[in-house]
C-alpha positions in Angstrom: 36.3 -23.5 22.2 33.1 -23.5 20.3 32.6 -24.8 16.7 33.1 -22.2 14.0 33.8 -22.6 10.3 33.8 -20.3 7.4 33.7 -20.2 3.6 34.1 -17.5 1.0 31.3 -17.6 -1.6 31.0 -15.5 -4.8 28.0 -13.3 -5.2 27.1 -10.6 -7.8 27.9 -7.9 -5.2 31.3 -9.3 -4.2 32.9 -12.2 -2.3 30.9 -13.1 0.8 32.4 -14.5 3.9 30.0 -17.0 5.6 30.8 -17.8 9.2 28.9 -20.6 10.8 28.8 -21.7 14.5 26.8 -24.5 16.2 24.0 -21.9 16.6 23.8 -21.1 12.9 25.0 -18.2 10.7 27.1 -15.9 12.8 28.1 -13.6 10.0 27.7 -12.9 6.4 30.1 -10.2 5.3 30.5 -8.9 1.7 34.2 -8.5 1.7 35.9 -5.1 1.0 39.4 -6.6 1.6 41.1 -9.9 2.2 39.0 -12.7 3.8 41.7 -13.3 6.5 41.2 -9.8 7.9 37.5 -10.3 8.4 38.0 -13.8 9.8 40.5 -12.3 12.3 38.0 -9.5 13.3 35.2 -12.0 13.8 37.5 -14.4 15.7 38.1 -11.7 18.2 34.4 -10.9 18.6 33.3 -14.6 18.9 36.3 -15.7 21.0 37.0 -18.6 18.6 39.1 -19.4 15.6 37.0 -20.7 12.7 38.4 -23.3 10.3 37.9 -22.9 6.6 35.2 -25.4 5.6 33.0 -24.8 2.6 30.8 -27.7 3.6 29.7 -26.0 6.8 28.3 -23.1 4.9 26.9 -25.0 1.9 23.3 -24.6 2.8 23.7 -20.8 3.2 25.7 -20.6 -0.1 23.0 -22.5 -1.9 20.3 -20.2 -0.6 22.3 -17.1 -1.6 22.6 -18.5 -5.1 18.9 -19.0 -5.3 18.3 -15.5 -4.0 20.6 -13.9 -6.5 18.9 -16.0 -9.3 15.6 -14.4 -8.2 14.1 -17.8 -7.0 14.3 -17.2 -3.2 12.2 -14.7 -1.3 13.4 -15.4 2.2 16.2 -17.2 3.9 15.7 -20.3 6.0 18.9 -20.5 8.0 19.3 -20.2 11.8 21.0 -17.0 12.9 23.6 -16.9 15.7 22.7 -13.7 17.4 25.9 -13.3 19.5 27.0 -10.3 17.6 23.8 -8.3 18.1 22.2 -7.4 21.4 20.0 -4.8 23.0 18.4 -2.3 20.7 20.5 -3.4 17.8 18.9 -6.9 18.0 15.4 -5.5 18.4 15.9 -3.3 15.3 17.4 -6.2 13.3 14.5 -8.5 14.3 12.1 -5.8 13.1 14.0 -5.6 9.7 13.4 -9.3 9.3 9.7 -8.5 9.0 10.1 -6.2 5.9 8.7 -8.2 3.0 10.7 -9.1 -0.1 10.6 -6.4 -2.7 9.3 -3.7 -0.2 11.0 -1.1 1.9 10.4 0.4 5.3 11.9 3.6 6.7 14.4 3.9 9.5 11.6 5.6 11.5 9.2 2.7 10.9 11.8 0.2 12.1 12.5 2.3 15.2 8.8 2.2 16.0 8.6 -1.6 15.4 11.7 -2.0 17.6 10.0 -0.2 20.5 12.0 3.0 20.3 10.2 5.7 18.3 12.7 8.4 17.3 15.7 6.1 17.3 16.1 6.4 13.5 19.8 7.0 13.6 20.3 4.0 15.9 18.4 1.9 13.4 20.7 3.2 10.7 23.7 2.1 12.8 22.2 -1.3 13.4 21.5 -1.8 9.7 25.1 -0.6 8.8 26.6 -3.0 11.3 24.3 -6.1 10.8 26.3 -9.3 11.0 24.2 -10.8 8.2 24.4 -8.8 5.0 21.7 -9.9 2.5 20.2 -12.7 4.6 19.0 -10.0 7.0 17.5 -7.5 4.6 18.9 -4.3 5.9 18.9 -3.2 2.2 15.1 -2.8 2.4 15.4 0.0 5.0 15.4 3.5 3.5 15.2 7.1 4.6 11.8 8.6 5.3 12.1 10.6 2.0 12.5 7.4 0.1 16.3 7.8 -0.7 18.3 4.7 -0.1 21.1 5.8 2.2 24.6 4.6 2.4 24.3 0.8 3.1 27.6 0.6 4.9 29.3 2.8 2.4 28.1 0.8 -0.6 24.9 2.3 -1.9 25.5 0.5 -5.2 25.1 -2.8 -3.5 21.8 -1.6 -1.9 20.5 -0.4 -5.3 21.5 -3.7 -6.9 19.6 -5.7 -4.2 16.5 -3.6 -4.4 16.5 -3.8 -8.2 17.0 -7.6 -8.0 13.9 -8.0 -5.8 11.8 -5.6 -7.9 12.8 -7.4 -11.1 12.0 -10.8 -9.6 8.6 -9.6 -8.5 7.9 -8.1 -11.9 8.9 -11.4 -13.6 6.5 -13.2 -11.2 3.7 -10.8 -12.1 4.3 -11.2 -15.8 4.4 -15.0 -15.4 1.1 -14.9 -13.4 -0.5 -12.7 -16.1 0.6 -15.1 -18.8 -1.0 -18.0 -16.9 -4.4 -16.3 -16.9 
């Protein structure tokens, strides 16, 4: 059995389940239901039963708090990639390159992942990312600029995009005041 621990952490978009392994963050899921259901689902996928341990996820929780406060532009936590492989992994790795406060289309991510035309597969990869928020799938939009569904929660995607835009605007205002 491998090490696995989880914690539930509050965020402005809902309670987040943070699941850590010896490799790093294996999952960050914004919960739609009880935490135990998501823990059970992830336990089956990872072939291990995680223990509840807030300390194991403290660094990720702190970075989430900084992000939601508008003070963090990227996450510095190792990711455990066991739940993403093949094209999904390539697509999600390409998503990591989308800068804070900017967006890329599903088509652009498909090209970056080496499979031009695989826009729908990118959408599926983004919808099923094991790492909500930390891996910025919310920055991937349709070619026409509309935001898409974001795993059935477009309001979360709108919130995250607005959060980043507001933080960049505040930075620009502060930089202008310093001049």
